[in-house]
A tleap script that builds the chain and sets N, CA, C and O, in Angstrom:
source leaprc.protein.ff14SB
mol = sequence {
  NMET GLN SER GLY LYS ARG THR LYS PRO GLY
  ALA VAL SER LEU THR TRP ILE ASP VAL ARG
  SER ASP GLU GLU GLU ARG GLU VAL LYS GLU
  ARG GLY LEU GLN VAL VAL THR GLU MET ALA
  GLN MET PRO GLY PHE ILE GLY TRP VAL GLY
  PRO VAL VAL ASP ARG ARG MET PHE THR VAL
  THR ALA TRP GLU ASP PRO GLU ASN ALA ALA
  PRO LEU LEU ARG GLY GLY PRO HIE GLN GLU
  ALA MET ASN ARG VAL PHE GLN THR GLY LEU
  GLY GLU ALA VAL PHE THR SER VAL TRP VAL
  PRO HIE HIE ALA ASN ALA MET TRP VAL ARG
  CYS THR ALA CYS GLY ARG MET ALA ASP TYR
  GLU ARG LEU ASP GLY LYS CYS ARG CYS GLY
  GLN THR LEU PRO GLU HIE PRO SER TYR CTRP
}
set mol.1.N position { 7.320 13.833 4.951 }
set mol.1.CA position { 8.503 13.041 5.095 }
set mol.1.C position { 7.984 11.619 5.497 }
set mol.1.O position { 7.105 11.453 6.344 }
set mol.2.N position { 8.578 10.653 4.844 }
set mol.2.CA position { 8.242 9.213 5.148 }
set mol.2.C position { 9.556 8.516 5.535 }
set mol.2.O position { 10.626 8.852 5.027 }
set mol.3.N position { 9.446 7.552 6.433 }
set mol.3.CA position { 10.578 6.764 6.830 }
set mol.3.C position { 10.731 5.601 5.907 }
set mol.3.O position { 11.809 5.010 5.829 }
set mol.4.N position { 9.667 5.247 5.194 }
set mol.4.CA position { 9.695 4.050 4.380 }
set mol.4.C position { 9.106 2.800 5.100 }
set mol.4.O position { 8.846 1.755 4.502 }
set mol.5.N position { 8.922 2.990 6.410 }
set mol.5.CA position { 8.342 1.896 7.175 }
set mol.5.C position { 6.845 1.672 6.755 }
set mol.5.O position { 6.113 2.610 6.443 }
set mol.6.N position { 6.467 0.423 6.770 }
set mol.6.CA position { 5.025 0.116 6.450 }
set mol.6.C position { 4.273 -0.240 7.758 }
set mol.6.O position { 3.251 -0.926 7.736 }
set mol.7.N position { 4.791 0.231 8.845 }
set mol.7.CA position { 4.276 -0.061 10.186 }
set mol.7.C position { 2.890 0.670 10.377 }
set mol.7.O position { 2.790 1.824 9.959 }
set mol.8.N position { 1.879 0.093 10.951 }
set mol.8.CA position { 0.659 0.797 11.281 }
set mol.8.C position { 0.969 1.675 12.497 }
set mol.8.O position { 1.518 1.191 13.487 }
set mol.9.N position { 0.611 2.995 12.423 }
set mol.9.CA position { 0.907 3.827 13.527 }
set mol.9.C position { 0.267 3.389 14.774 }
set mol.9.O position { -0.886 2.958 14.780 }
set mol.10.N position { 1.028 3.494 15.888 }
set mol.10.CA position { 0.476 3.276 17.249 }
set mol.10.C position { 0.145 4.507 17.936 }
set mol.10.O position { -0.512 4.483 18.977 }
set mol.11.N position { 0.598 5.672 17.370 }
set mol.11.CA position { 0.310 6.982 17.992 }
set mol.11.C position { 0.538 8.071 16.852 }
set mol.11.O position { 1.230 7.852 15.858 }
set mol.12.N position { -0.080 9.191 17.093 }
set mol.12.CA position { 0.120 10.346 16.222 }
set mol.12.C position { 0.224 11.551 17.080 }
set mol.12.O position { -0.637 11.813 17.920 }
set mol.13.N position { 1.292 12.299 16.873 }
set mol.13.CA position { 1.453 13.616 17.602 }
set mol.13.C position { 0.973 14.691 16.681 }
set mol.13.O position { 1.212 14.711 15.473 }
set mol.14.N position { 0.261 15.603 17.353 }
set mol.14.CA position { -0.323 16.766 16.661 }
set mol.14.C position { 0.154 18.044 17.367 }
set mol.14.O position { -0.014 18.208 18.576 }
set mol.15.N position { 0.765 18.962 16.557 }
set mol.15.CA position { 1.207 20.217 17.148 }
set mol.15.C position { 0.746 21.257 16.186 }
set mol.15.O position { 0.804 21.077 14.969 }
set mol.16.N position { 0.270 22.392 16.756 }
set mol.16.CA position { 0.087 23.548 15.837 }
set mol.16.C position { 0.464 24.824 16.614 }
set mol.16.O position { 0.370 24.914 17.838 }
set mol.17.N position { 0.889 25.779 15.817 }
set mol.17.CA position { 1.221 27.100 16.342 }
set mol.17.C position { 0.673 28.165 15.484 }
set mol.17.O position { 0.870 28.116 14.270 }
set mol.18.N position { -0.045 29.185 16.056 }
set mol.18.CA position { -0.517 30.332 15.261 }
set mol.18.C position { 0.544 31.448 15.284 }
set mol.18.O position { 0.922 31.983 16.326 }
set mol.19.N position { 0.994 31.757 14.055 }
set mol.19.CA position { 2.050 32.834 13.954 }
set mol.19.C position { 1.436 34.180 13.614 }
set mol.19.O position { 0.335 34.256 13.068 }
set mol.20.N position { 2.125 35.190 13.929 }
set mol.20.CA position { 1.616 36.567 13.787 }
set mol.20.C position { 2.123 37.315 12.491 }
set mol.20.O position { 1.566 38.336 12.087 }
set mol.21.N position { 3.173 36.766 11.890 }
set mol.21.CA position { 3.713 37.458 10.754 }
set mol.21.C position { 4.401 36.519 9.805 }
set mol.21.O position { 4.609 35.348 10.124 }
set mol.22.N position { 4.764 37.022 8.623 }
set mol.22.CA position { 5.519 36.274 7.686 }
set mol.22.C position { 6.813 35.824 8.259 }
set mol.22.O position { 7.239 34.694 8.020 }
set mol.23.N position { 7.496 36.731 9.059 }
set mol.23.CA position { 8.796 36.440 9.663 }
set mol.23.C position { 8.635 35.311 10.616 }
set mol.23.O position { 9.462 34.399 10.586 }
set mol.24.N position { 7.610 35.288 11.493 }
set mol.24.CA position { 7.369 34.137 12.412 }
set mol.24.C position { 7.158 32.870 11.549 }
set mol.24.O position { 7.736 31.826 11.853 }
set mol.25.N position { 6.405 32.941 10.561 }
set mol.25.CA position { 6.121 31.760 9.710 }
set mol.25.C position { 7.465 31.194 9.162 }
set mol.25.O position { 7.687 29.985 9.237 }
set mol.26.N position { 8.332 32.028 8.630 }
set mol.26.CA position { 9.590 31.570 8.186 }
set mol.26.C position { 10.447 30.891 9.271 }
set mol.26.O position { 11.078 29.856 9.054 }
set mol.27.N position { 10.430 31.521 10.422 }
set mol.27.CA position { 11.216 30.938 11.591 }
set mol.27.C position { 10.650 29.552 11.945 }
set mol.27.O position { 11.412 28.605 12.137 }
set mol.28.N position { 9.346 29.434 12.029 }
set mol.28.CA position { 8.704 28.151 12.381 }
set mol.28.C position { 9.008 27.141 11.281 }
set mol.28.O position { 9.254 25.975 11.587 }
set mol.29.N position { 9.001 27.542 10.020 }
set mol.29.CA position { 9.330 26.593 9.017 }
set mol.29.C position { 10.831 26.068 9.088 }
set mol.29.O position { 11.127 24.891 8.882 }
set mol.30.N position { 11.708 27.028 9.389 }
set mol.30.CA position { 13.112 26.678 9.562 }
set mol.30.C position { 13.298 25.729 10.767 }
set mol.30.O position { 13.994 24.718 10.671 }
set mol.31.N position { 12.687 26.063 11.854 }
set mol.31.CA position { 12.784 25.217 13.053 }
set mol.31.C position { 12.129 23.967 12.860 }
set mol.31.O position { 12.624 22.958 13.362 }
set mol.32.N position { 11.045 23.904 12.173 }
set mol.32.CA position { 10.368 22.665 11.799 }
set mol.32.C position { 11.125 21.722 11.056 }
set mol.32.O position { 11.073 20.523 11.330 }
set mol.33.N position { 11.921 22.235 10.010 }
set mol.33.CA position { 12.852 21.424 9.226 }
set mol.33.C position { 13.899 20.761 10.166 }
set mol.33.O position { 14.215 19.579 10.033 }
set mol.34.N position { 14.400 21.535 11.078 }
set mol.34.CA position { 15.413 20.989 11.995 }
set mol.34.C position { 14.761 19.880 12.868 }
set mol.34.O position { 15.358 18.831 13.115 }
set mol.35.N position { 13.608 20.134 13.289 }
set mol.35.CA position { 12.907 19.131 14.207 }
set mol.35.C position { 12.616 17.818 13.411 }
set mol.35.O position { 12.881 16.718 13.897 }
set mol.36.N position { 12.082 17.963 12.212 }
set mol.36.CA position { 11.745 16.732 11.423 }
set mol.36.C position { 12.997 16.004 11.095 }
set mol.36.O position { 12.997 14.774 11.068 }
set mol.37.N position { 14.085 16.713 10.841 }
set mol.37.CA position { 15.398 16.017 10.509 }
set mol.37.C position { 15.814 15.205 11.752 }
set mol.37.O position { 16.330 14.095 11.621 }
set mol.38.N position { 15.588 15.760 12.956 }
set mol.38.CA position { 15.900 15.064 14.148 }
set mol.38.C position { 15.008 13.842 14.353 }
set mol.38.O position { 15.489 12.756 14.677 }
set mol.39.N position { 13.661 14.040 14.154 }
set mol.39.CA position { 12.688 12.953 14.301 }
set mol.39.C position { 12.990 11.855 13.370 }
set mol.39.O position { 12.857 10.706 13.790 }
set mol.40.N position { 13.394 12.064 12.120 }
set mol.40.CA position { 13.628 11.049 11.085 }
set mol.40.C position { 14.677 10.044 11.582 }
set mol.40.O position { 14.713 8.914 11.095 }
set mol.41.N position { 15.524 10.429 12.535 }
set mol.41.CA position { 16.613 9.527 13.035 }
set mol.41.C position { 16.157 8.806 14.304 }
set mol.41.O position { 16.886 7.970 14.838 }
set mol.42.N position { 14.952 9.125 14.790 }
set mol.42.CA position { 14.524 8.576 16.077 }
set mol.42.C position { 13.852 7.191 15.860 }
set mol.42.O position { 13.166 6.974 14.862 }
set mol.43.N position { 14.076 6.232 16.853 }
set mol.43.CA position { 13.386 4.957 16.743 }
set mol.43.C position { 11.855 5.214 16.842 }
set mol.43.O position { 11.415 6.077 17.601 }
set mol.44.N position { 11.076 4.468 16.079 }
set mol.44.CA position { 9.639 4.540 16.119 }
set mol.44.C position { 9.076 5.641 15.233 }
set mol.44.O position { 7.854 5.752 15.134 }
set mol.45.N position { 9.847 6.410 14.624 }
set mol.45.CA position { 9.302 7.445 13.643 }
set mol.45.C position { 8.795 6.764 12.379 }
set mol.45.O position { 9.476 5.914 11.805 }
set mol.46.N position { 7.643 7.127 11.969 }
set mol.46.CA position { 7.019 6.571 10.701 }
set mol.46.C position { 6.896 7.653 9.633 }
set mol.46.O position { 7.257 7.420 8.479 }
set mol.47.N position { 6.409 8.792 9.986 }
set mol.47.CA position { 6.224 9.805 8.943 }
set mol.47.C position { 5.741 11.123 9.496 }
set mol.47.O position { 5.318 11.206 10.649 }
set mol.48.N position { 5.803 12.146 8.681 }
set mol.48.CA position { 5.461 13.528 9.127 }
set mol.48.C position { 4.852 14.300 8.025 }
set mol.48.O position { 5.260 14.135 6.876 }
set mol.49.N position { 3.875 15.156 8.306 }
set mol.49.CA position { 3.415 16.095 7.388 }
set mol.49.C position { 3.191 17.385 8.063 }
set mol.49.O position { 2.798 17.396 9.229 }
set mol.50.N position { 3.430 18.557 7.359 }
set mol.50.CA position { 3.413 19.830 7.929 }
set mol.50.C position { 2.454 20.867 7.160 }
set mol.50.O position { 2.953 21.787 6.511 }
set mol.51.N position { 1.221 20.712 7.243 }
set mol.51.CA position { 0.359 21.645 6.501 }
set mol.51.C position { 0.297 23.048 7.145 }
set mol.51.O position { 0.576 23.216 8.332 }
set mol.52.N position { -0.064 24.012 6.353 }
set mol.52.CA position { -0.254 25.391 6.900 }
set mol.52.C position { -1.617 25.857 6.373 }
set mol.52.O position { -1.882 25.766 5.175 }
set mol.53.N position { -2.501 26.368 7.289 }
set mol.53.CA position { -3.757 26.921 6.965 }
set mol.53.C position { -3.815 28.329 7.544 }
set mol.53.O position { -3.865 28.519 8.759 }
set mol.54.N position { -3.806 29.282 6.672 }
set mol.54.CA position { -3.809 30.727 7.123 }
set mol.54.C position { -2.576 30.911 7.935 }
set mol.54.O position { -1.479 30.684 7.425 }
set mol.55.N position { -2.692 31.322 9.207 }
set mol.55.CA position { -1.484 31.532 10.037 }
set mol.55.C position { -1.357 30.419 11.052 }
set mol.55.O position { -0.580 30.545 11.998 }
set mol.56.N position { -2.105 29.316 10.886 }
set mol.56.CA position { -1.894 28.115 11.746 }
set mol.56.C position { -1.025 27.133 11.023 }
set mol.56.O position { -1.309 26.711 9.902 }
set mol.57.N position { 0.070 26.771 11.710 }
set mol.57.CA position { 1.099 25.890 11.176 }
set mol.57.C position { 0.994 24.555 11.933 }
set mol.57.O position { 1.237 24.540 13.140 }
set mol.58.N position { 0.652 23.465 11.300 }
set mol.58.CA position { 0.501 22.128 11.886 }
set mol.58.C position { 1.666 21.228 11.726 }
set mol.58.O position { 2.411 21.366 10.756 }
set mol.59.N position { 1.865 20.330 12.606 }
set mol.59.CA position { 2.741 19.174 12.339 }
set mol.59.C position { 1.895 17.975 12.775 }
set mol.59.O position { 1.271 18.015 13.835 }
set mol.60.N position { 1.868 16.917 11.973 }
set mol.60.CA position { 1.225 15.672 12.291 }
set mol.60.C position { 2.290 14.621 12.034 }
set mol.60.O position { 2.803 14.496 10.923 }
set mol.61.N position { 2.626 13.842 13.114 }
set mol.61.CA position { 3.737 12.881 13.012 }
set mol.61.C position { 3.165 11.466 13.459 }
set mol.61.O position { 2.465 11.343 14.464 }
set mol.62.N position { 3.496 10.484 12.690 }
set mol.62.CA position { 3.058 9.159 12.965 }
set mol.62.C position { 4.243 8.436 13.673 }
set mol.62.O position { 5.398 8.574 13.270 }
set mol.63.N position { 3.921 7.675 14.721 }
set mol.63.CA position { 4.917 6.936 15.541 }
set mol.63.C position { 4.479 5.561 15.692 }
set mol.63.O position { 3.278 5.314 15.588 }
set mol.64.N position { 5.346 4.607 15.932 }
set mol.64.CA position { 5.047 3.237 16.158 }
set mol.64.C position { 4.338 3.166 17.553 }
set mol.64.O position { 3.385 2.409 17.732 }
set mol.65.N position { 4.808 3.937 18.483 }
set mol.65.CA position { 4.331 3.826 19.896 }
set mol.65.C position { 4.322 5.304 20.451 }
set mol.65.O position { 5.165 6.120 20.077 }
set mol.66.N position { 3.359 5.603 21.333 }
set mol.66.CA position { 3.249 6.865 21.903 }
set mol.66.C position { 4.576 7.358 22.576 }
set mol.66.O position { 4.907 8.542 22.498 }
set mol.67.N position { 5.293 6.469 23.206 }
set mol.67.CA position { 6.550 6.756 23.926 }
set mol.67.C position { 7.706 7.189 23.017 }
set mol.67.O position { 8.692 7.755 23.487 }
set mol.68.N position { 7.574 6.913 21.688 }
set mol.68.CA position { 8.675 7.246 20.761 }
set mol.68.C position { 8.854 8.720 20.610 }
set mol.68.O position { 9.909 9.160 20.153 }
set mol.69.N position { 7.860 9.518 20.975 }
set mol.69.CA position { 7.953 11.012 20.800 }
set mol.69.C position { 8.542 11.615 22.014 }
set mol.69.O position { 8.960 12.772 21.974 }
set mol.70.N position { 8.601 10.896 23.100 }
set mol.70.CA position { 9.183 11.502 24.357 }
set mol.70.C position { 10.541 12.085 24.315 }
set mol.70.O position { 10.765 13.105 24.967 }
set mol.71.N position { 11.482 11.519 23.596 }
set mol.71.CA position { 12.841 12.106 23.567 }
set mol.71.C position { 12.847 13.574 23.021 }
set mol.71.O position { 13.815 14.301 23.246 }
set mol.72.N position { 11.781 14.004 22.312 }
set mol.72.CA position { 11.789 15.381 21.784 }
set mol.72.C position { 11.699 16.363 22.930 }
set mol.72.O position { 12.051 17.527 22.745 }
set mol.73.N position { 11.268 15.976 24.057 }
set mol.73.CA position { 11.159 16.881 25.157 }
set mol.73.C position { 12.423 17.020 25.995 }
set mol.73.O position { 12.459 17.822 26.929 }
set mol.74.N position { 13.457 16.254 25.677 }
set mol.74.CA position { 14.673 16.171 26.474 }
set mol.74.C position { 15.889 17.050 25.896 }
set mol.74.O position { 17.014 17.004 26.394 }
set mol.75.N position { 15.572 17.805 24.864 }
set mol.75.CA position { 16.694 18.566 24.264 }
set mol.75.C position { 16.596 18.651 22.787 }
set mol.75.O position { 15.627 18.165 22.203 }
set mol.76.N position { 17.552 19.244 22.165 }
set mol.76.CA position { 17.613 19.359 20.743 }
set mol.76.C position { 16.720 20.422 20.121 }
set mol.76.O position { 16.176 21.265 20.834 }
set mol.77.N position { 16.564 20.394 18.812 }
set mol.77.CA position { 15.794 21.379 18.088 }
set mol.77.C position { 14.359 21.562 18.629 }
set mol.77.O position { 13.889 22.689 18.782 }
set mol.78.N position { 13.727 20.530 18.892 }
set mol.78.CA position { 12.289 20.619 19.411 }
set mol.78.C position { 12.278 21.423 20.719 }
set mol.78.O position { 11.528 22.389 20.857 }
set mol.79.N position { 13.077 21.031 21.626 }
set mol.79.CA position { 13.187 21.724 22.906 }
set mol.79.C position { 13.554 23.255 22.720 }
set mol.79.O position { 12.999 24.134 23.379 }
set mol.80.N position { 14.505 23.500 21.798 }
set mol.80.CA position { 14.853 24.886 21.475 }
set mol.80.C position { 13.683 25.676 20.944 }
set mol.80.O position { 13.465 26.834 21.300 }
set mol.81.N position { 12.928 25.007 20.071 }
set mol.81.CA position { 11.720 25.708 19.556 }
set mol.81.C position { 10.709 26.010 20.582 }
set mol.81.O position { 10.119 27.091 20.589 }
set mol.82.N position { 10.483 25.043 21.486 }
set mol.82.CA position { 9.466 25.236 22.509 }
set mol.82.C position { 10.002 26.336 23.506 }
set mol.82.O position { 9.215 27.124 24.031 }
set mol.83.N position { 11.292 26.372 23.743 }
set mol.83.CA position { 11.836 27.457 24.583 }
set mol.83.C position { 11.610 28.803 23.929 }
set mol.83.O position { 11.277 29.774 24.608 }
set mol.84.N position { 11.787 28.877 22.611 }
set mol.84.CA position { 11.508 30.104 21.832 }
set mol.84.C position { 10.057 30.567 22.016 }
set mol.84.O position { 9.781 31.760 22.147 }
set mol.85.N position { 9.173 29.629 22.020 }
set mol.85.CA position { 7.737 29.920 22.196 }
set mol.85.C position { 7.474 30.421 23.586 }
set mol.85.O position { 6.874 31.482 23.757 }
set mol.86.N position { 7.888 29.716 24.544 }
set mol.86.CA position { 7.529 30.011 25.918 }
set mol.86.C position { 8.407 31.100 26.625 }
set mol.86.O position { 7.944 31.795 27.530 }
set mol.87.N position { 9.635 31.213 26.195 }
set mol.87.CA position { 10.546 32.155 26.840 }
set mol.87.C position { 10.798 33.397 26.090 }
set mol.87.O position { 11.129 34.407 26.712 }
set mol.88.N position { 10.666 33.416 24.747 }
set mol.88.CA position { 11.061 34.623 24.028 }
set mol.88.C position { 9.982 35.048 23.026 }
set mol.88.O position { 10.263 35.836 22.124 }
set mol.89.N position { 8.792 34.555 23.164 }
set mol.89.CA position { 7.656 35.155 22.449 }
set mol.89.C position { 7.319 34.730 21.025 }
set mol.89.O position { 6.610 35.474 20.347 }
set mol.90.N position { 7.765 33.614 20.540 }
set mol.90.CA position { 7.417 33.093 19.225 }
set mol.90.C position { 5.959 32.725 19.171 }
set mol.90.O position { 5.530 31.961 20.036 }
set mol.91.N position { 5.183 33.176 18.276 }
set mol.91.CA position { 3.797 32.726 18.143 }
set mol.91.C position { 2.792 33.361 18.997 }
set mol.91.O position { 3.121 34.064 19.952 }
set mol.92.N position { 1.490 33.114 18.655 }
set mol.92.CA position { 0.358 33.739 19.372 }
set mol.92.C position { -0.344 32.661 20.253 }
set mol.92.O position { -0.837 32.969 21.338 }
set mol.93.N position { -0.378 31.421 19.772 }
set mol.93.CA position { -0.992 30.339 20.527 }
set mol.93.C position { -0.324 29.091 20.005 }
set mol.93.O position { 0.161 29.026 18.876 }
set mol.94.N position { -0.322 28.049 20.926 }
set mol.94.CA position { 0.340 26.766 20.509 }
set mol.94.C position { -0.438 25.643 21.247 }
set mol.94.O position { -0.962 25.824 22.346 }
set mol.95.N position { -0.478 24.490 20.577 }
set mol.95.CA position { -1.081 23.295 21.131 }
set mol.95.C position { -0.240 22.065 20.735 }
set mol.95.O position { 0.172 21.949 19.581 }
set mol.96.N position { 0.008 21.177 21.655 }
set mol.96.CA position { 0.792 19.956 21.357 }
set mol.96.C position { 0.019 18.769 22.041 }
set mol.96.O position { -0.601 18.913 23.094 }
set mol.97.N position { 0.106 17.640 21.385 }
set mol.97.CA position { -0.620 16.481 21.827 }
set mol.97.C position { -0.091 15.169 21.230 }
set mol.97.O position { 0.559 15.168 20.185 }
set mol.98.N position { -0.375 14.078 21.898 }
set mol.98.CA position { -0.047 12.711 21.296 }
set mol.98.C position { -1.358 11.918 21.398 }
set mol.98.O position { -1.952 11.795 22.470 }
set mol.99.N position { -1.779 11.392 20.261 }
set mol.99.CA position { -3.075 10.655 20.188 }
set mol.99.C position { -2.780 9.235 19.870 }
set mol.99.O position { -1.887 8.892 19.096 }
set mol.100.N position { -3.631 8.366 20.550 }
set mol.100.CA position { -3.505 6.917 20.352 }
set mol.100.C position { -4.753 6.489 19.550 }
set mol.100.O position { -5.867 6.876 19.906 }
set mol.101.N position { -4.591 5.731 18.522 }
set mol.101.CA position { -5.825 5.341 17.670 }
set mol.101.C position { -6.853 4.582 18.468 }
set mol.101.O position { -6.518 3.710 19.270 }
set mol.102.N position { -8.010 4.891 18.261 }
set mol.102.CA position { -9.179 4.201 18.841 }
set mol.102.C position { -9.359 2.893 18.084 }
set mol.102.O position { -9.566 1.830 18.669 }
set mol.103.N position { -9.272 3.010 16.755 }
set mol.103.CA position { -9.349 1.849 15.828 }
set mol.103.C position { -8.707 2.279 14.522 }
set mol.103.O position { -8.680 3.452 14.150 }
set mol.104.N position { -8.199 1.270 13.857 }
set mol.104.CA position { -7.706 1.554 12.522 }
set mol.104.C position { -8.337 0.633 11.553 }
set mol.104.O position { -8.320 -0.581 11.753 }
set mol.105.N position { -8.895 1.160 10.509 }
set mol.105.CA position { -9.581 0.368 9.474 }
set mol.105.C position { -8.635 -0.466 8.660 }
set mol.105.O position { -7.419 -0.322 8.790 }
set mol.106.N position { -9.125 -1.285 7.871 }
set mol.106.CA position { -8.343 -2.153 7.051 }
set mol.106.C position { -7.491 -1.372 6.036 }
set mol.106.O position { -7.807 -0.242 5.661 }
set mol.107.N position { -6.377 -2.035 5.600 }
set mol.107.CA position { -5.562 -1.464 4.559 }
set mol.107.C position { -6.079 -2.275 3.336 }
set mol.107.O position { -5.864 -3.483 3.243 }
set mol.108.N position { -6.742 -1.595 2.439 }
set mol.108.CA position { -7.321 -2.228 1.279 }
set mol.108.C position { -6.301 -2.042 0.116 }
set mol.108.O position { -5.816 -0.930 -0.092 }
set mol.109.N position { -5.977 -3.112 -0.634 }
set mol.109.CA position { -5.112 -3.182 -1.706 }
set mol.109.C position { -5.820 -3.788 -2.891 }
set mol.109.O position { -6.527 -4.783 -2.729 }
set mol.110.N position { -5.663 -3.235 -4.070 }
set mol.110.CA position { -6.340 -3.785 -5.239 }
set mol.110.C position { -5.436 -4.977 -5.849 }
set mol.110.O position { -4.230 -4.880 -6.073 }
set mol.111.N position { -6.190 -6.058 -6.064 }
set mol.111.CA position { -5.499 -7.226 -6.609 }
set mol.111.C position { -5.238 -6.946 -8.164 }
set mol.111.O position { -6.097 -6.477 -8.911 }
set mol.112.N position { -4.032 -7.270 -8.525 }
set mol.112.CA position { -3.662 -7.011 -9.952 }
set mol.112.C position { -4.227 -8.083 -10.912 }
set mol.112.O position { -4.289 -7.894 -12.127 }
set mol.113.N position { -4.640 -9.227 -10.301 }
set mol.113.CA position { -5.157 -10.385 -11.156 }
set mol.113.C position { -6.624 -10.125 -11.421 }
set mol.113.O position { -7.045 -10.042 -12.575 }
set mol.114.N position { -7.454 -9.988 -10.296 }
set mol.114.CA position { -8.892 -9.863 -10.546 }
set mol.114.C position { -9.464 -8.464 -10.416 }
set mol.114.O position { -10.624 -8.248 -10.768 }
set mol.115.N position { -8.698 -7.515 -9.928 }
set mol.115.CA position { -9.104 -6.102 -9.859 }
set mol.115.C position { -9.908 -5.750 -8.650 }
set mol.115.O position { -10.340 -4.605 -8.516 }
set mol.116.N position { -10.130 -6.701 -7.747 }
set mol.116.CA position { -10.897 -6.420 -6.593 }
set mol.116.C position { -10.033 -5.860 -5.439 }
set mol.116.O position { -8.832 -6.115 -5.354 }
set mol.117.N position { -10.714 -5.067 -4.536 }
set mol.117.CA position { -10.021 -4.596 -3.365 }
set mol.117.C position { -9.998 -5.740 -2.347 }
set mol.117.O position { -10.973 -6.481 -2.220 }
set mol.118.N position { -8.890 -5.879 -1.630 }
set mol.118.CA position { -8.756 -6.964 -0.645 }
set mol.118.C position { -8.186 -6.394 0.616 }
set mol.118.O position { -7.314 -5.527 0.566 }
set mol.119.N position { -8.657 -6.859 1.747 }
set mol.119.CA position { -8.114 -6.470 3.098 }
set mol.119.C position { -6.741 -7.200 3.296 }
set mol.119.O position { -6.691 -8.395 3.586 }
set mol.120.N position { -5.648 -6.429 3.127 }
set mol.120.CA position { -4.333 -6.995 3.090 }
set mol.120.C position { -4.013 -7.802 4.391 }
set mol.120.O position { -3.491 -8.911 4.276 }
set mol.121.N position { -4.284 -7.326 5.539 }
set mol.121.CA position { -3.957 -8.017 6.771 }
set mol.121.C position { -4.805 -9.230 7.035 }
set mol.121.O position { -4.306 -10.305 7.368 }
set mol.122.N position { -6.102 -9.038 6.879 }
set mol.122.CA position { -7.055 -10.143 7.147 }
set mol.122.C position { -6.753 -11.296 6.253 }
set mol.122.O position { -6.799 -12.441 6.702 }
set mol.123.N position { -6.452 -11.056 5.029 }
set mol.123.CA position { -6.201 -12.140 4.023 }
set mol.123.C position { -4.729 -12.517 3.936 }
set mol.123.O position { -4.333 -13.328 3.100 }
set mol.124.N position { -3.901 -11.902 4.833 }
set mol.124.CA position { -2.474 -12.266 4.933 }
set mol.124.C position { -1.780 -12.105 3.567 }
set mol.124.O position { -0.988 -12.952 3.154 }
set mol.125.N position { -2.091 -11.025 2.898 }
set mol.125.CA position { -1.360 -10.659 1.670 }
set mol.125.C position { -1.799 -11.508 0.413 }
set mol.125.O position { -1.152 -11.494 -0.635 }
set mol.126.N position { -2.921 -12.229 0.593 }
set mol.126.CA position { -3.450 -12.981 -0.611 }
set mol.126.C position { -4.840 -12.577 -0.861 }
set mol.126.O position { -5.624 -12.357 0.062 }
set mol.127.N position { -5.164 -12.473 -2.153 }
set mol.127.CA position { -6.560 -12.142 -2.575 }
set mol.127.C position { -7.441 -13.416 -2.519 }
set mol.127.O position { -6.946 -14.543 -2.533 }
set mol.128.N position { -8.713 -13.189 -2.457 }
set mol.128.CA position { -9.644 -14.281 -2.445 }
set mol.128.C position { -9.545 -15.195 -3.735 }
set mol.128.O position { -9.892 -16.376 -3.744 }
set mol.129.N position { -9.024 -14.497 -4.844 }
set mol.129.CA position { -8.826 -15.275 -6.029 }
set mol.129.C position { -7.599 -16.155 -6.031 }
set mol.129.O position { -7.378 -16.941 -6.952 }
set mol.130.N position { -6.791 -16.011 -4.968 }
set mol.130.CA position { -5.615 -16.780 -4.820 }
set mol.130.C position { -4.317 -16.143 -5.176 }
set mol.130.O position { -3.234 -16.660 -4.901 }
set mol.131.N position { -4.464 -14.932 -5.836 }
set mol.131.CA position { -3.266 -14.243 -6.237 }
set mol.131.C position { -2.624 -13.536 -5.067 }
set mol.131.O position { -3.345 -13.035 -4.204 }
set mol.132.N position { -1.232 -13.464 -4.986 }
set mol.132.CA position { -0.572 -12.668 -4.059 }
set mol.132.C position { -0.771 -11.188 -4.316 }
set mol.132.O position { -0.590 -10.709 -5.436 }
set mol.133.N position { -1.149 -10.464 -3.259 }
set mol.133.CA position { -1.437 -9.057 -3.385 }
set mol.133.C position { -0.118 -8.243 -3.503 }
set mol.133.O position { 0.915 -8.673 -2.989 }
set mol.134.N position { -0.153 -7.097 -4.164 }
set mol.134.CA position { 1.037 -6.211 -4.188 }
set mol.134.C position { 1.319 -5.804 -2.724 }
set mol.134.O position { 0.386 -5.752 -1.924 }
set mol.135.N position { 2.520 -5.530 -2.378 }
set mol.135.CA position { 2.822 -5.072 -1.041 }
set mol.135.C position { 2.066 -3.850 -0.712 }
set mol.135.O position { 1.939 -2.956 -1.549 }
set mol.136.N position { 1.543 -3.768 0.506 }
set mol.136.CA position { 0.668 -2.591 0.837 }
set mol.136.C position { 1.562 -1.377 0.992 }
set mol.136.O position { 2.716 -1.513 1.398 }
set mol.137.N position { 1.045 -0.172 0.672 }
set mol.137.CA position { 1.819 1.019 0.822 }
set mol.137.C position { 2.026 1.315 2.314 }
set mol.137.O position { 1.479 0.633 3.180 }
set mol.138.N position { 2.787 2.296 2.573 }
set mol.138.CA position { 2.926 2.710 3.955 }
set mol.138.C position { 1.695 3.364 4.439 }
set mol.138.O position { 0.978 3.976 3.648 }
set mol.139.N position { 1.394 3.263 5.764 }
set mol.139.CA position { 0.243 3.945 6.299 }
set mol.139.C position { 0.332 5.412 6.327 }
set mol.139.O position { -0.687 6.092 6.444 }
set mol.140.N position { 1.544 5.949 6.221 }
set mol.140.CA position { 1.855 7.369 6.391 }
set mol.140.C position { 2.561 7.837 5.279 }
set mol.140.O position { 2.920 9.014 5.226 }
savepdb mol mol.pdb
quit
């Protein structure tokens, strides 16, 4: 899910849960959809991806700032899902975290006039050939 924002992420939250059955996987997917729907309305939300590898279900969410994720802990579908994990036995193991970028490399965009890649931010949206670069895609 993307918000459409072209903002460079200031934080990424990473969550995973190991499920024990197809039934638990279905429940986590349903709860995850509720959580991502809630997140999409939150200030600072940039985008979300939810890959599954074997029985490990991940969520990786991009935020403008690390504090943007904090309201998830105060109630709503995310808190309900965490209660389900810790109070009534959903899943086998779980990990949650918020990461702040050490560094972010350049956003390279191909110039439509000369065909070269250009560092969008450093060149302020202009290619060295003088052409205005296409708008850069979202980071997430």
